Every structure is written in C-alpha cells, then in structure tokens.
VMD Tcl script that draws the C-alpha trace (Angstrom):
set ca {
  {-57.23 63.09 99.05}
  {-60.09 65.28 100.48}
  {-60.40 66.34 104.20}
  {-63.99 67.03 105.29}
  {-63.23 68.80 108.92}
  {-66.69 68.55 110.80}
  {-68.25 67.03 114.00}
  {-67.96 63.20 114.44}
  {-71.68 63.31 115.28}
  {-72.53 64.90 111.87}
  {-74.34 62.47 110.16}
  {-74.36 64.39 106.63}
  {-70.42 64.99 106.99}
  {-70.64 61.49 107.33}
  {-72.55 60.73 104.48}
  {-70.35 63.20 102.39}
  {-66.87 61.52 102.85}
  {-68.68 57.86 101.85}
  {-70.52 59.27 98.93}
  {-66.87 60.67 98.08}
  {-65.07 57.30 98.60}
  {-63.61 57.19 95.46}
  {-62.06 60.44 95.68}
  {-60.33 59.09 99.35}
  {-62.07 61.50 101.09}
  {-61.67 61.38 105.39}
  {-63.47 63.30 107.72}
  {-61.42 65.54 109.99}
  {-62.82 65.50 113.47}
  {-61.96 66.62 116.83}
  {-60.16 63.47 118.09}
  {-57.84 63.67 115.11}
  {-57.24 67.37 116.18}
  {-55.99 66.07 119.54}
  {-53.93 62.76 118.41}
  {-50.30 62.83 117.99}
  {-48.69 63.42 114.74}
  {-49.59 66.63 113.44}
  {-46.80 68.70 111.83}
  {-47.15 72.12 110.86}
  {-44.40 74.31 108.99}
  {-45.07 77.71 108.58}
  {-42.55 78.21 105.90}
  {-43.22 75.61 104.14}
  {-46.81 74.27 104.95}
  {-46.77 71.48 102.29}
  {-43.87 69.67 104.37}
  {-46.59 69.08 107.18}
  {-48.28 66.18 108.38}
  {-52.02 66.01 109.14}
  {-54.30 63.03 111.21}
  {-57.26 62.28 109.18}
  {-59.56 59.37 110.62}
  {-56.70 58.29 112.86}
  {-54.25 58.21 109.98}
  {-50.95 60.13 109.91}
  {-51.54 61.90 105.69}
  {-48.56 64.30 104.26}
  {-50.61 67.70 103.34}
  {-48.81 67.25 100.49}
  {-51.02 64.73 99.36}
  {-54.55 66.88 100.69}
  {-56.22 67.89 97.22}
  {-59.14 70.01 99.06}
  {-60.66 70.39 102.47}
  {-64.30 71.00 102.85}
  {-64.91 72.74 106.19}
  {-68.32 72.02 107.67}
  {-68.11 73.43 110.91}
  {-67.37 77.19 112.71}
  {-65.33 75.81 115.26}
  {-64.41 73.36 117.29}
  {-65.99 72.72 121.17}
  {-65.31 72.01 124.09}
  {-67.41 69.26 124.84}
  {-65.83 67.42 121.97}
  {-62.56 66.65 123.02}
  {-62.95 64.04 125.65}
  {-59.77 62.62 125.57}
  {-58.37 65.43 127.63}
  {-58.98 66.55 131.02}
  {-62.13 68.64 131.69}
  {-60.26 71.36 132.92}
  {-58.14 71.72 130.10}
  {-60.88 71.25 127.45}
  {-61.44 75.32 127.14}
  {-57.87 75.96 126.77}
  {-57.34 73.55 123.76}
  {-60.12 73.99 122.06}
  {-58.89 77.83 121.76}
  {-55.63 76.38 120.59}
  {-56.90 74.22 118.49}
  {-59.34 76.48 116.54}
  {-56.56 79.23 116.28}
  {-54.19 76.66 115.20}
  {-57.04 75.58 112.62}
  {-57.45 79.26 110.90}
  {-53.61 79.02 110.44}
  {-53.35 75.90 109.20}
  {-56.44 76.46 106.80}
  {-55.48 79.38 105.80}
  {-52.24 78.40 104.78}
  {-53.27 75.59 102.46}
  {-52.66 75.86 98.94}
  {-55.32 73.45 97.76}
  {-58.78 74.59 97.67}
  {-60.59 75.24 100.92}
  {-64.43 75.52 100.97}
  {-65.14 77.55 103.01}
  {-62.11 79.05 103.99}
  {-61.81 80.72 107.41}
  {-62.43 84.08 108.89}
  {-60.94 85.00 112.36}
  {-64.34 84.40 113.62}
  {-65.22 80.85 112.26}
  {-63.68 78.13 110.71}
  {-66.04 77.86 107.37}
  {-66.44 81.56 106.39}
  {-68.04 84.54 107.78}
  {-70.02 84.07 111.04}
  {-72.34 86.54 110.08}
  {-76.11 87.02 111.83}
  {-78.81 88.30 109.97}
  {-78.37 91.76 110.30}
  {-74.95 91.26 108.96}
  {-76.57 89.33 105.82}
  {-79.32 92.09 105.44}
  {-76.46 94.87 105.61}
  {-74.50 92.97 103.02}
  {-77.40 92.64 101.03}
  {-78.38 96.40 100.87}
  {-74.69 97.46 100.00}
  {-75.20 95.06 97.13}
  {-78.23 96.81 96.25}
  {-80.05 93.89 96.86}
  {-83.94 94.05 98.61}
  {-84.37 91.88 102.21}
  {-87.89 90.57 102.77}
  {-89.82 91.90 105.28}
  {-91.60 89.96 108.26}
  {-94.01 90.62 107.32}
  {-94.02 88.41 104.03}
  {-95.68 85.16 104.37}
  {-94.60 83.92 100.83}
  {-93.40 80.11 101.01}
  {-89.49 79.95 101.17}
  {-87.21 78.52 98.61}
  {-83.70 77.46 99.21}
  {-81.10 78.48 96.42}
  {-77.59 76.42 97.17}
  {-74.56 78.31 95.69}
  {-71.72 76.13 94.65}
  {-68.84 77.79 93.12}
  {-70.28 79.03 89.74}
  {-73.41 77.22 90.04}
  {-76.57 77.61 91.26}
  {-79.26 75.26 92.36}
  {-82.69 74.97 93.12}
  {-83.60 78.66 91.51}
  {-86.87 78.94 90.09}
  {-85.94 82.52 88.68}
  {-83.00 84.30 86.94}
  {-83.36 86.82 89.65}
  {-82.61 84.31 92.71}
  {-79.73 83.01 90.61}
  {-78.48 86.78 90.56}
  {-78.99 87.39 94.22}
  {-77.43 84.38 95.85}
  {-74.30 85.07 93.68}
  {-74.08 88.61 94.52}
  {-74.35 87.37 98.33}
  {-71.98 84.77 97.74}
  {-69.50 87.31 96.52}
  {-70.37 89.69 99.23}
  {-69.06 86.83 101.56}
  {-65.92 85.59 99.91}
  {-67.06 81.91 100.16}
  {-67.33 79.03 97.51}
  {-70.69 77.32 99.45}
  {-73.59 79.25 100.49}
  {-77.33 78.59 100.84}
  {-79.77 81.31 100.55}
  {-83.52 81.27 101.12}
  {-85.79 83.10 99.41}
  {-89.80 84.67 99.24}
  {-90.10 84.65 95.65}
  {-87.57 86.69 94.37}
  {-86.26 88.72 97.94}
  {-83.76 87.00 100.14}
  {-84.61 86.22 103.76}
  {-81.77 84.27 105.15}
  {-78.42 82.94 104.42}
  {-75.99 79.84 105.41}
  {-72.18 79.45 104.84}
  {-72.98 75.36 105.59}
  {-75.90 74.23 103.71}
  {-77.39 70.70 103.72}
  {-75.61 68.90 101.19}
  {-78.16 66.07 100.95}
  {-78.69 66.89 97.50}
  {-76.53 63.92 95.26}
  {-76.59 66.95 92.08}
  {-74.68 69.35 94.43}
  {-72.25 66.80 96.57}
  {-71.13 65.48 92.58}
  {-71.00 69.16 91.69}
  {-69.13 70.25 94.79}
  {-66.30 67.47 94.56}
  {-65.65 68.49 91.05}
  {-65.38 71.99 92.29}
  {-63.21 70.72 95.06}
  {-61.09 69.43 92.84}
  {-60.85 71.60 90.23}
  {-62.90 69.96 87.68}
  {-65.94 72.37 87.79}
}
mol new
graphics top color blue
foreach p $ca { graphics top sphere $p radius 0.5 }
foreach p [lrange $ca 0 end-1] q [lrange $ca 1 end] { graphics top cylinder $p $q radius 0.2 }
display resetview
C-alpha cells in the first residue's frame, strides 16, 4: 500500500492516487490526521496504525509514502474549533515529522525539521548549495528559455544535455532528496523544487517503481 500525504484539494495528488490504484494507493489528508484511530509506537513503529482515506491501516502494510506538502495548515482542520486549529496544526506537523522519520518503508521525500517533503530551501539556499558543489547558477539577466528537469531516484527526465543531467543529480544529492525538479536556462540551473509536478505518465510510473523498490 502507498500513502500519498497531500491536501484534499490537491487535484494532482488525487490524480496520482487514481493512477496508482492497482498498488492500493490512498490519500492521507488533513481530515485523516484529525480522525480517531491513529496509533504510534516509537519503540516499534511498524506496530502502529494510520488513518488513510478514512480507513484504519496497520503501518506494517505500508510499502511507501509519497509526501506532497511542506506542512499541514490550520485552515484545513475544519473539523476542529477555530481557536484550536493553529495549535493542532503545529502538533500535527511535529507528529508527522516523527512518524515519517520512524517509518522503515520508502518515504519520498523524507521530512526535515522545516518541511514534510524535504528541505524548505529558498532561492539563496539553492544557489549556495549549487556553489558549494561547483555548479554555476544562471544570472537574472539570462533570458534563455527555461527547461524543467525532474530527478526521480536514479533517473533524470526531460534533460536535453548531459550537463543538465549531471547538475540535477548533484543538486538532488545536496538536498538529500529522491524527487526534485530543476529548471535550467541552457546548462545552468535557475530554480529548484522538492515537490515537482507529476502530470507526466512516464514520471509517475517510474516514481511508483522507485517507491516500491523496483527501480
């Protein structure tokens, strides 16, 4: 079973869940996170229980988790009293970091202290990471058309040059993520995102194979 941690209003996440139906994929939404039935055993995480799409699921049945959000927002917790939502959101995010970190199955991307889906780096941090790896970032005056490359595990999609492939992999390693999109102007990166679009069927199929350990 694959859990997709995303907003209930994320149409792309819903599309991914539908595309992976044969793998018993299920959406893990904010509503699930406020539904009774969760069990978390820090000493034995596999003995716990999660709530996915309204169903109680033994954590031992989880084969993989795809995270598609940096945080759960207070505004999503509509089942709670308004005055309680901010505190509850903070507690839920802290719990998710602990829960996702404890899972022994594949988690893409794994959480950090600042984001549920990998590092919450701004443009300056990405530029600094690139510089530390010896990668030249494009300047603001570069008006070359942009191309987006998606790194998924060991594979790079949509590259047009070997340099793009190499740079995209370097940035993914620097960020410690399995899934990353990097926008290029020519061979020089200009932006990066740890939650790239998953609208391409080939990327989706490779990603699910990566999650399940088949790629």
